[in-house]
N, C-alpha and C positions, 0 to 999 in steps of 0.2 A: 085827519091825516092827507099827506098826499101819497099817489099810488105811483107814482112813478120813483118814488124814493129808494126801494128795495137796491136796485142796481147803481146806480150810483153813490148812496151815502154808505153802501155796506164798503165800501173801497176808499171809503174816508172814514168814516166810524171805524175801521179794524187799525188805521194806522196812526188817525187821531186817538184812541184810547189805551194805544200801546206808549201816549207820551204821560210822564210821573203823574201821579193824581188827579188824572181824566176822568170825567164822569162824562155820562152821558140822561139830558134832560131836553126838556120842551121850549124853545123857545120860541115866542110870535108864532105858535102852531106847529111848529115845524121841529124834526130833530136839533139836537145842536150839542158839540160837547162844549165840556165847563173846564177848566184853571181854577177850582176854589168858586169865587160867585159866581166870576168872570165868563161870561160865552168867548169862547176863542175861533168856534166857528160854526155855521150851522147851512141847512139847503135852504133855498126860497120855497114857494112854495110849488111850482113848474118842475121845481123834484133834478131839474140838469146845469143851477146855476148854485157856487159854494158861496159862502160870506166869508172872508178871512180878516182878521187885520194884517195891518201891511205901514208900514213908515215910509216903504219905496214905490208906492202903487203905479206913478210915473212911468218910471221905466219898464214895469212891467209892461204897463201899458203897449211901449213904444217895441217892446219886444216881440208882443203879437197882439193889434190890436182888438184881431177876432176872438182871443182865450180870455183875453185879461182886459176889463173896464169897471164902471162903475157908472151908477144913474145921478138925476142929480138928487134923490133924499141922501145919497150918501157924501153930495159934493167939499161937506165940510165935515168930514170926520178920515180916519185913517183907515178906510175901508176899500178890501178889492174884491170885484166878484169874478167869478172863474167861471169859465165856458166848461163844464166837464167834461162833456163827452169828446171832449179835443186834445185834455190837457196829458200832459206826458204823468207815469204815474210818481219819476222822479224831481220833477218841478209843484206837484201837486203835494209830496210830502216834503221836500224844500218846505213851500209857503207854509202848511197847517204848522213847521216847527217855527218857523218866525213868527207866527202869529199867537204859539201860545207861547211863545218865547215875550212877547211883549204885551201880555195881559195876566200872566204867572206871577204869585209873589217874589219878589227879593232874594228872598230868601229860600225859596225851590231853586228858583235860576240859579243860583252859586250854586245850591247842592248840583245840581249838572247842568254846568258848565262844558260838555262835552256835546250838552247835544248842538 
């Protein structure tokens, strides 16, 4: 398990687990939050980069390329990477909700349209 997780992951975790029917488990050796059987966010091994699903990542990257980016590994996937030390809680929450919505079931999404 990664050492730097607690400081940044706890912020992510506390909000992510407040989303409907979300649970935590390990994904690729690091903590992650899932909706059903699908992960929607996880922290990377460095403890400072968060992985989220996002279908508008280019706009986020354009808005602040120091905070938002992706690597070649994620080039063909709707994944956005977030540099946690610099991101605002408002943006972090927005991105977690977006990611949750992209990964949750249609039934659950319909029940929670207010998110």
